[in-house]
C-alpha positions as CSV (number, residue, x, y, z in Angstrom):
1,X,-27.1,-30.1,-58.6
2,X,-28.3,-32.6,-61.0
3,X,-31.6,-32.8,-62.8
4,X,-33.2,-35.5,-64.8
5,X,-35.7,-34.3,-67.4
6,X,-38.6,-36.6,-68.3
7,X,-41.1,-36.1,-71.1
8,X,-44.3,-36.5,-71.2
9,X,-44.7,-37.7,-74.6
10,X,-41.9,-39.2,-76.1
11,X,-42.9,-37.8,-79.4
12,X,-42.0,-34.5,-80.5
13,X,-41.7,-31.7,-82.3
14,X,-40.8,-31.8,-86.0
15,X,-39.1,-33.8,-88.7
16,X,-36.5,-32.1,-90.5
17,X,-37.1,-32.5,-94.2
18,X,-33.9,-31.9,-96.9
19,X,-34.6,-30.1,-100.1
20,X,-36.3,-31.9,-102.8
21,X,-38.2,-34.3,-101.0
22,X,-41.0,-35.9,-102.7
23,X,-43.8,-34.3,-101.9
24,X,-47.0,-33.8,-104.3
25,X,-47.7,-30.6,-104.4
26,X,-51.4,-29.2,-105.6
27,X,-51.5,-26.4,-107.8
28,X,-55.1,-24.4,-106.8
29,X,-57.6,-23.2,-109.5
30,X,-56.8,-20.0,-108.5
31,X,-52.8,-20.5,-108.9
32,X,-50.9,-17.9,-110.8
33,X,-48.9,-20.4,-112.7
34,X,-47.1,-18.1,-115.4
35,X,-45.5,-16.2,-112.3
36,X,-45.3,-19.1,-110.2
37,X,-44.3,-22.1,-112.3
38,X,-44.8,-25.8,-110.8
39,X,-42.5,-28.2,-111.5
40,X,-42.4,-31.6,-111.0
41,X,-40.2,-33.5,-108.9
42,X,-37.5,-34.7,-110.3
43,X,-37.4,-31.8,-113.1
44,X,-34.4,-31.2,-114.3
45,X,-35.0,-27.1,-114.0
46,X,-35.1,-27.7,-109.9
47,X,-31.1,-29.1,-109.9
48,X,-30.5,-26.2,-111.7
49,X,-32.6,-23.5,-110.0
50,X,-29.5,-21.8,-108.0
51,X,-26.2,-20.5,-109.3
52,X,-23.3,-21.9,-107.1
53,X,-24.6,-25.4,-105.7
54,X,-27.8,-26.4,-104.2
55,X,-30.2,-25.2,-101.4
56,X,-31.3,-26.9,-98.8
57,X,-34.3,-26.3,-96.3
58,X,-34.9,-27.0,-92.9
59,X,-38.8,-27.6,-92.0
60,X,-39.8,-27.9,-88.2
61,X,-42.5,-27.3,-86.2
62,X,-43.6,-27.0,-82.3
63,X,-45.8,-29.9,-82.2
64,X,-47.9,-31.9,-80.4
65,X,-50.1,-28.9,-80.4
66,X,-52.9,-29.4,-77.9
67,X,-56.1,-28.7,-79.9
68,X,-57.3,-25.0,-80.1
69,X,-53.8,-23.9,-79.8
70,X,-51.7,-22.7,-82.7
71,X,-49.5,-24.7,-84.2
72,X,-46.2,-23.0,-85.6
73,X,-44.1,-24.0,-88.4
74,X,-40.6,-22.9,-89.1
75,X,-38.3,-22.8,-92.2
76,X,-34.9,-21.9,-92.7
77,X,-33.0,-21.7,-96.0
78,X,-29.1,-23.1,-96.3
79,X,-27.2,-21.8,-99.2
80,X,-24.0,-23.2,-100.4
81,X,-20.7,-22.7,-98.5
82,X,-19.2,-20.1,-100.6
83,X,-22.4,-17.9,-100.3
84,X,-23.6,-15.7,-97.4
85,X,-26.8,-14.4,-96.7
86,X,-26.8,-10.5,-95.6
87,X,-28.8,-8.9,-93.0
88,X,-31.8,-7.5,-95.6
89,X,-31.9,-11.3,-97.0
90,X,-29.7,-10.5,-100.2
91,X,-27.9,-13.5,-101.0
92,X,-24.1,-12.9,-102.3
93,X,-20.6,-14.4,-102.6
94,X,-18.4,-15.2,-99.9
95,X,-15.4,-15.1,-101.6
96,X,-13.6,-14.6,-105.0
97,X,-14.8,-17.5,-106.7
98,X,-15.0,-19.1,-110.5
99,X,-18.1,-21.6,-111.3
100,X,-19.2,-22.5,-114.7
101,X,-16.5,-20.7,-116.6
102,X,-18.1,-17.2,-114.8
103,X,-15.7,-15.5,-112.0
104,X,-17.5,-13.8,-109.2
105,X,-16.3,-11.2,-107.1
106,X,-16.9,-11.4,-103.0
107,X,-19.7,-9.7,-102.1
108,X,-21.7,-9.7,-105.3
109,X,-25.1,-10.5,-105.7
110,X,-25.6,-13.9,-106.7
111,X,-29.2,-12.5,-107.9
112,X,-29.5,-9.1,-108.5
113,X,-32.6,-7.2,-107.4
114,X,-34.5,-6.8,-110.7
115,X,-37.8,-5.7,-109.1
116,X,-38.4,-2.2,-110.1
117,X,-38.9,0.5,-107.4
118,X,-42.2,1.6,-109.5
119,X,-44.1,-1.1,-108.4
120,X,-45.2,-1.0,-104.8
121,X,-46.3,-4.4,-104.1
122,X,-46.0,-8.2,-104.9
123,X,-48.5,-10.6,-106.0
124,X,-49.1,-13.8,-104.3
125,X,-49.9,-17.0,-106.5
126,X,-53.8,-16.6,-106.1
127,X,-53.4,-13.0,-107.2
128,X,-53.6,-10.9,-103.9
129,X,-51.1,-8.9,-103.2
130,X,-48.2,-8.5,-100.2
131,X,-46.7,-5.0,-99.5
132,X,-43.1,-3.9,-100.8
133,X,-41.1,-2.1,-98.5
134,X,-37.4,-0.1,-98.6
135,X,-36.4,-1.4,-95.8
136,X,-37.5,-5.1,-96.3
137,X,-38.0,-6.3,-100.0
138,X,-39.3,-10.1,-99.6
139,X,-37.5,-12.1,-101.9
140,X,-39.2,-15.4,-101.2
141,X,-42.5,-16.8,-101.3
142,X,-43.9,-20.1,-99.0
143,X,-46.7,-21.5,-100.0
144,X,-47.9,-23.9,-96.9
145,X,-50.5,-26.6,-97.7
146,X,-52.4,-28.6,-95.4
147,X,-56.1,-30.0,-94.5
148,X,-56.9,-29.3,-98.3
149,X,-55.9,-25.3,-97.8
150,X,-52.9,-23.5,-98.3
151,X,-51.6,-20.3,-96.8
152,X,-48.8,-17.8,-98.4
153,X,-46.2,-16.0,-96.8
154,X,-43.6,-13.6,-98.3
155,X,-40.1,-13.4,-96.4
156,X,-37.0,-13.9,-96.0
157,X,-34.4,-17.0,-96.2
158,X,-36.0,-17.6,-93.0
159,X,-39.6,-17.6,-92.2
160,X,-42.5,-19.2,-89.8
161,X,-46.1,-19.7,-90.0
162,X,-48.8,-20.0,-87.3
163,X,-52.2,-21.6,-88.1
164,X,-55.2,-22.1,-85.8
165,X,-56.5,-25.9,-84.7
166,X,-59.9,-25.0,-83.8
167,X,-62.3,-27.7,-84.9
168,X,-59.6,-29.9,-86.6
169,X,-59.7,-33.6,-85.6
170,X,-57.2,-35.0,-83.5
171,X,-54.0,-36.9,-84.7
172,X,-51.2,-36.9,-87.2
173,X,-50.7,-34.3,-90.1
174,X,-48.5,-33.6,-92.8
175,X,-47.5,-29.5,-93.8
176,X,-46.2,-29.7,-97.1
177,X,-44.5,-26.1,-98.2
178,X,-43.0,-24.9,-101.9
179,X,-40.4,-22.1,-101.7
180,X,-40.2,-19.2,-104.4
181,X,-37.4,-17.1,-105.4
182,X,-37.9,-13.4,-106.7
183,X,-36.0,-13.3,-109.8
184,X,-38.1,-9.9,-110.9
185,X,-41.8,-8.2,-110.7
186,X,-43.4,-10.7,-112.3
187,X,-41.4,-14.1,-112.2
188,X,-40.8,-16.3,-109.2
189,X,-38.8,-19.5,-109.6
190,X,-39.4,-22.6,-107.2
191,X,-36.0,-24.0,-105.2
192,X,-37.9,-27.1,-104.1
193,X,-40.5,-28.5,-101.8
194,X,-40.3,-29.8,-98.3
195,X,-42.7,-31.3,-95.7
196,X,-42.8,-32.1,-92.1
197,X,-45.3,-34.1,-89.6
198,X,-47.1,-32.8,-86.7
199,X,-49.7,-33.7,-84.3
200,X,-52.5,-32.7,-82.6
201,X,-53.6,-34.1,-79.2
202,X,-56.0,-33.0,-76.1
203,X,-54.0,-34.2,-73.7
204,X,-51.8,-31.9,-72.4
205,X,-48.2,-32.1,-73.6
206,X,-45.3,-31.4,-70.6
207,X,-42.4,-32.5,-69.3
208,X,-41.1,-32.8,-65.2
209,X,-37.5,-33.4,-63.9
210,X,-36.4,-34.4,-60.3
211,X,-33.8,-33.0,-58.6
212,X,-32.5,-33.8,-55.6
213,X,-29.2,-32.1,-53.6
214,X,-26.1,-33.0,-54.6
215,X,-27.0,-35.4,-57.2
216,X,-23.9,-36.3,-58.8
217,X,-25.0,-39.4,-61.1
218,X,-27.8,-38.8,-63.4
219,X,-27.7,-42.3,-64.9
220,X,-29.0,-44.3,-62.2
221,X,-32.5,-44.7,-61.1
222,X,-32.4,-44.0,-57.5
223,X,-32.7,-41.5,-55.0
224,X,-32.0,-41.1,-51.0
225,X,-34.5,-41.9,-48.6
226,X,-35.0,-39.1,-45.9
227,X,-34.1,-36.4,-48.2
228,X,-36.1,-34.1,-50.5
229,X,-37.3,-34.7,-54.3
230,X,-38.2,-31.5,-56.0
231,X,-40.8,-32.4,-58.9
232,X,-41.3,-29.2,-61.6
233,X,-43.6,-29.6,-64.4
234,X,-42.6,-27.6,-67.6
235,X,-45.8,-27.2,-69.8
236,X,-45.5,-27.4,-73.5
237,X,-47.6,-24.5,-74.7
238,X,-45.4,-22.1,-77.3
239,X,-48.3,-20.2,-78.4
240,X,-49.3,-19.5,-74.9
241,X,-53.0,-21.3,-74.9
242,X,-53.0,-22.0,-71.3
243,X,-51.7,-18.5,-70.4
244,X,-55.2,-17.5,-68.6
245,X,-56.5,-21.1,-67.5
246,X,-56.7,-22.3,-64.3
247,X,-54.3,-25.7,-63.8
248,X,-54.2,-27.7,-61.2
249,X,-52.1,-30.4,-60.3
250,X,-53.0,-33.8,-58.2
251,X,-49.7,-35.7,-57.4
252,X,-49.5,-39.3,-56.0
253,X,-46.2,-40.3,-54.9
254,X,-47.0,-43.7,-54.5
255,X,-46.2,-44.1,-51.0
256,X,-49.7,-44.0,-49.7
257,X,-49.1,-40.5,-48.4
258,X,-52.3,-39.5,-50.1
259,X,-53.3,-37.1,-52.9
260,X,-51.2,-33.5,-53.0
261,X,-53.2,-31.0,-55.0
262,X,-51.1,-28.2,-55.8
263,X,-51.2,-25.3,-58.5
264,X,-47.9,-24.7,-58.4
265,X,-45.4,-25.9,-61.3
266,X,-42.7,-27.2,-58.3
267,X,-43.7,-29.1,-55.5
268,X,-41.2,-31.5,-53.3
269,X,-41.8,-34.7,-51.5
270,X,-39.6,-36.9,-49.1
271,X,-39.8,-40.7,-49.0
272,X,-38.9,-42.2,-45.9
273,X,-38.7,-45.8,-46.9
274,X,-36.6,-47.5,-49.0
275,X,-37.8,-49.4,-52.0
276,X,-40.0,-48.8,-55.6
277,X,-42.1,-46.3,-56.3
278,X,-44.4,-44.9,-59.0
279,X,-45.0,-41.3,-58.3
280,X,-48.3,-40.0,-60.8
281,X,-49.2,-36.4,-61.7
282,X,-52.7,-35.9,-63.4
283,X,-53.1,-32.1,-64.6
284,X,-56.3,-30.3,-65.2
285,X,-56.8,-27.0,-67.1
286,X,-60.0,-25.1,-67.0
287,X,-59.3,-22.8,-70.5
288,X,-61.7,-19.7,-70.9
289,X,-63.7,-19.6,-74.1
290,X,-65.2,-16.9,-76.0
291,X,-67.7,-19.0,-77.3
292,X,-66.7,-17.6,-81.0
293,X,-68.3,-19.2,-83.8
294,X,-65.5,-21.3,-85.9
295,X,-65.7,-22.6,-89.1
296,X,-64.5,-26.5,-89.5
297,X,-62.0,-27.8,-91.5
298,X,-63.0,-30.5,-93.7
299,X,-63.7,-29.3,-97.7
300,X,-60.9,-28.3,-99.8
301,X,-60.9,-24.2,-99.9
302,X,-58.2,-21.4,-100.0
303,X,-57.2,-19.8,-96.9
304,X,-55.7,-16.4,-98.4
305,X,-52.9,-15.1,-96.6
306,X,-51.4,-11.8,-96.4
307,X,-48.1,-10.8,-96.1
308,X,-46.8,-12.4,-92.5
309,X,-44.0,-10.7,-90.5
310,X,-42.0,-13.8,-88.9
311,X,-39.2,-14.9,-87.1
312,X,-37.4,-18.1,-86.9
313,X,-36.2,-19.7,-83.8
314,X,-34.1,-22.4,-83.1
315,X,-35.8,-26.0,-82.3
316,X,-34.0,-29.1,-81.7
317,X,-35.1,-32.1,-84.7
318,X,-38.1,-33.7,-83.6
319,X,-40.0,-37.1,-84.7
320,X,-43.1,-37.1,-85.7
321,X,-46.1,-38.6,-83.5
322,X,-48.5,-40.8,-85.2
323,X,-52.1,-40.4,-83.8
324,X,-55.5,-41.9,-84.7
325,X,-57.8,-38.9,-86.0
326,X,-60.6,-38.4,-83.8
327,X,-62.9,-35.5,-83.2
328,X,-61.8,-33.5,-80.3
329,X,-64.3,-32.8,-77.3
330,X,-66.6,-29.5,-78.1
331,X,-67.0,-26.7,-75.3
332,X,-69.5,-27.0,-73.2
333,X,-72.5,-24.4,-73.0
334,X,-71.1,-22.7,-70.2
335,X,-68.1,-21.7,-72.8
336,X,-65.4,-23.3,-70.3
337,X,-62.8,-25.9,-72.0
338,X,-61.2,-28.6,-69.9
339,X,-58.3,-30.4,-71.0
340,X,-56.2,-33.1,-69.0
341,X,-52.4,-34.2,-68.5
342,X,-50.9,-37.2,-67.0
343,X,-47.4,-38.7,-66.2
344,X,-46.3,-41.9,-64.0
345,X,-42.8,-42.7,-63.6
346,X,-40.9,-45.4,-61.3
347,X,-38.5,-44.3,-58.4
348,X,-36.4,-46.3,-56.7
349,X,-35.4,-44.9,-53.2
350,X,-32.3,-46.2,-51.0
351,X,-30.4,-45.9,-48.0
352,X,-27.5,-43.7,-48.3
353,X,-24.7,-42.1,-46.1
354,X,-26.8,-39.4,-44.5
355,X,-24.7,-37.8,-42.4
356,X,-20.9,-37.8,-41.6
357,X,-19.4,-36.2,-38.5
358,X,-16.0,-35.4,-37.2
359,X,-16.2,-36.4,-33.7
360,X,-12.8,-35.9,-32.0
361,X,-9.4,-34.5,-33.2
362,X,-6.4,-35.9,-30.9
363,X,-2.5,-35.6,-31.7
364,X,-0.7,-39.2,-32.2
365,X,2.1,-38.6,-29.1
366,X,3.8,-41.6,-29.5
367,X,4.6,-41.3,-33.3
368,X,7.9,-40.1,-34.3
369,X,8.7,-39.8,-38.3
370,X,11.8,-39.2,-39.9
371,X,10.8,-35.8,-41.4
372,X,9.8,-34.4,-38.4
373,X,6.0,-35.0,-39.2
374,X,3.3,-34.2,-36.7
375,X,0.3,-36.7,-36.8
376,X,-3.1,-36.4,-36.1
377,X,-6.3,-39.1,-35.6
378,X,-9.5,-37.9,-37.1
379,X,-12.3,-39.6,-35.3
380,X,-15.6,-40.0,-38.1
381,X,-18.7,-41.0,-37.5
382,X,-21.6,-41.6,-40.0
383,X,-25.3,-42.4,-40.3
384,X,-27.2,-44.5,-42.7
385,X,-25.2,-46.8,-45.2
386,X,-21.5,-47.9,-44.9
387,X,-19.1,-46.2,-47.2
388,X,-16.6,-47.9,-49.5
389,X,-14.5,-44.8,-50.1
390,X,-13.0,-42.1,-47.9
391,X,-10.9,-39.1,-49.2
392,X,-9.1,-36.3,-47.2
393,X,-8.0,-33.1,-48.5
394,X,-6.2,-30.6,-46.7
395,X,-6.1,-26.9,-47.1
396,X,-5.0,-23.5,-46.1
397,X,-6.9,-21.8,-43.6
398,X,-9.3,-20.0,-45.6
399,X,-10.3,-23.5,-47.5
400,X,-9.0,-22.3,-51.0
401,X,-6.0,-24.0,-51.6
402,X,-5.5,-27.5,-51.6
403,X,-2.2,-28.7,-50.0
404,X,-3.0,-32.6,-50.0
405,X,-5.2,-35.2,-51.0
406,X,-5.2,-38.8,-50.1
407,X,-8.0,-41.5,-50.7
408,X,-8.5,-44.5,-49.9
409,X,-10.7,-47.5,-49.0
410,X,-12.9,-47.1,-46.4
411,X,-13.2,-49.6,-43.5
412,X,-15.6,-48.5,-41.1
413,X,-16.8,-50.2,-38.1
414,X,-20.5,-51.6,-38.3
415,X,-21.9,-48.5,-36.5
416,X,-20.3,-46.6,-39.1
417,X,-16.9,-45.2,-37.2
418,X,-13.4,-45.1,-38.4
419,X,-10.1,-43.0,-37.7
420,X,-8.3,-41.2,-40.0
421,X,-4.3,-40.5,-39.3
422,X,-3.0,-37.2,-41.4
423,X,0.3,-36.0,-41.6
424,X,1.1,-32.4,-41.2
425,X,4.5,-30.6,-42.3
426,X,5.0,-27.7,-40.1
427,X,2.2,-26.0,-37.7
428,X,-0.4,-23.0,-38.1
429,X,-4.1,-23.6,-39.2
430,X,-5.6,-26.1,-41.6
431,X,-8.8,-26.7,-43.3
432,X,-9.6,-30.6,-43.6
433,X,-12.3,-31.9,-45.8
434,X,-13.5,-35.4,-45.4
435,X,-15.8,-37.3,-47.6
436,X,-17.6,-40.6,-47.5
437,X,-18.8,-42.4,-51.0
438,X,-20.4,-45.4,-52.0
439,X,-22.2,-46.5,-54.9
440,X,-25.2,-44.4,-54.2
441,X,-24.0,-41.5,-52.2
442,X,-21.7,-38.7,-51.0
443,X,-21.4,-37.0,-47.9
444,X,-18.8,-34.8,-46.9
445,X,-17.8,-32.5,-43.6
446,X,-14.6,-30.0,-43.5
447,X,-13.2,-28.5,-40.1
448,X,-10.6,-26.4,-39.3
449,X,-7.5,-28.0,-37.2
450,X,-4.8,-25.9,-35.5
451,X,-1.4,-27.6,-35.4
452,X,1.7,-26.7,-33.0
453,X,5.1,-28.1,-33.4
454,X,7.1,-28.5,-30.4
455,X,10.9,-26.7,-29.9
456,X,12.3,-30.4,-30.5
457,X,10.0,-31.2,-33.5
458,X,8.5,-33.9,-31.5
459,X,4.6,-34.7,-31.9
460,X,4.1,-33.7,-28.0
461,X,4.3,-30.2,-28.7
462,X,1.1,-31.0,-31.5
463,X,-2.4,-29.4,-30.6
464,X,-5.6,-30.0,-32.7
465,X,-8.9,-28.0,-32.6
466,X,-11.9,-28.5,-34.5
467,X,-13.2,-24.9,-35.0
468,X,-16.3,-25.4,-37.4
469,X,-18.0,-28.5,-39.0
470,X,-20.1,-27.9,-42.1
471,X,-22.0,-31.1,-43.6
472,X,-23.2,-32.1,-47.1
473,X,-25.0,-35.0,-48.1
474,X,-25.6,-36.1,-51.5
475,X,-27.3,-38.5,-53.5
476,X,-27.5,-39.2,-57.5
477,X,-30.5,-40.4,-59.4
478,X,-32.2,-40.7,-62.0
479,X,-36.1,-41.6,-63.3
480,X,-37.4,-43.5,-65.7
481,X,-40.8,-42.6,-67.1
482,X,-43.7,-44.0,-69.0
483,X,-46.0,-41.6,-70.4
484,X,-49.9,-42.5,-70.5
């Protein structure tokens, strides 16, 4: 079954940024610049801050983020190819090598852990503490900055940060991050800067996939009539903000059959007539709200973050969406929040080969061959559009092992009938599979045929019997969409 995925928002999730990106990272008043120096972009010390080569950064986020939900940012550090990362985050040499005239052996730490065992805490740039544990020593500190605020995370070479978006105006924003590596209790060296673009919206982001049985060509913008199409919705809600919401879907399939209201993520619809249609769906989420007071974001402030437990997830590269900033609607007095989303698309419905059937199997008693083959005529009937190609596959009685495959041009009569002549070299029971195709559809039928050879080897001793028939009909199709 082929599946076509449609994105409601042709924006997507993150922009990946390379190391040393030009980021103007502001040092806050409480910043401990002796322990956490801030080097300007282009400073020669940044080019030589890691032994053995450059460290690159992959930064991404899970935008678009629905206002009120959490936005999550992930970063992965990629080290030179001659180095590897141990499970505890320590970076070691992956093989014996010589760098700048100095020899290193496989398994040797690139930077030995010089933190004293007596100290049980580390210190963030703003002076707040994070715990050091025996099992997990945070060797990196990530300082994230947006909206005039910053968050601090102590972690390994992969880290993440989740922040609230309550009372943040809608629009596109940049999250900047500076990465520090611990070189002792009181020394952290900046490895570089990176940034990623993210967006906050009041429209529920979601995707939809359209499926039809035996969809064999996902690049064709067509579906077959009189066959159900499955419409499947997938919400983009990584923080589970809509987890307790009541969500309804209003479907208008564009064929004047009325509106279908459903709470299911999947519905089916069958178009009975060929033509071009524009199905659309509008969803509404009723979100319970605790009516808790929140602090508006808008003034330059420092948010102090404690040590954060994180896990990194692999997400595809994303393209930033630029939106006009505007204030999200405030929650009504009953503390219930309503959010909406919509999608419209174009679908072409065409007539395909709707069914195929073997009407008759008969001997060809007047035909003789030099090889003593037995000829059987198969009378085929089909419904719908006319086929352009026919293929016959002869297999063993269990329909498992193919014996012969023959394909050719189909020349059906105007009422969609044709006769296929099939030769058998011996007697026994065979499985015959007949498929009819054209540019838009596929139909298949199967039958078991019993063939008996006469004592003289003549076709007069041939008997053919249809033991069973199975019909499969398919159509290929894909969908073009527009988001609105």
